[in-house]
N, C-alpha and C positions, 0 to 999 in steps of 0.2 A: 804410115805407121798405124793409122786407125784400122786399115784392113786387116793387120795381124791381130790387133786386140779383138777386133769384131768376130773373127773366125773363132778365136778362143772362148769368147763370151757366148757365141751361138751354140757351140759344142756343150759347154758347161750347162747352159740354160735348158737345152733340149735334154740333156741325160738327167737333170734334176726334176724337171717337169714330167718326164715320162718315167721315172724310176719307180713309182708306186703301182704302175700298170704292169701286167705281164707282157713279155717274158722276163723282165728285169726283176720286178716285184720286191723291192727293198723297201721295208716300212720302218717307221719310227714311232710307232705306237700311235697315240692321239695326235702327234704333231705330223702325221703323214700327209694330211690334207693341205697343209701349210706349204709343202713342197710345190704344189701346183702353181699357185700364183708367184711364188718366189722364183722358180725356174722359169716360168714364162716372162717375168720382169727382167731377168737377166738376158733372156733371148732377145726381148725387145730392145734392150740396151745394145746388144750386139748389132741388131739390124739398124738402129739409129746411127751407129759407127760406120756402118756400110755406105748409108745415105751421105754422111759426111765425107767419106772418102770419094765418093762419086763427085760430090760438089767441089771438092778440092782438086779434082782431076789427078789423083794418086796414081803413080806408076805401078805397073804389075797386074796379074791376073788373079790375085787372091781375093780381090773385092768381087769378082764375077762368081767365084766359088761360093762365096758367102751370100751373095744375092740369091743364088739357087735355093738356099734354105728358107727362103720365104714361102715356098711351097709346103715345106714341113710345118711351118707355123700355121698356115691356113688349114692344113690336114689335122693338126693338133686341136684347133679350135672345133672343127666339125666333129672330131672324135669326142671331144668333151660334152659337146651338146647332145651327141648320140648316147652317151653312157649316162649323163645326169638327166637326161630328157626322157629315159624310159625306153628308148628305141632298141637297145640291145638287151 
């Protein structure tokens, strides 16, 4: 059951965290920068649920699909450091 929730939280978290960057570029005025840590926290909650699903040896392959998304999280952190570090 955790793997189903984790995939939902990962997708929602990544969308919220990425939405102020192009090509999505949805902004909420002065609250747009709050979306970055909130979305990343939702994403990390999903990753935590994937780890719990692995520890409980949950059946199914959804947990493997959700585990692949960890690469997206690493790329997201690298992208943030590049944008806010002045590299781009």
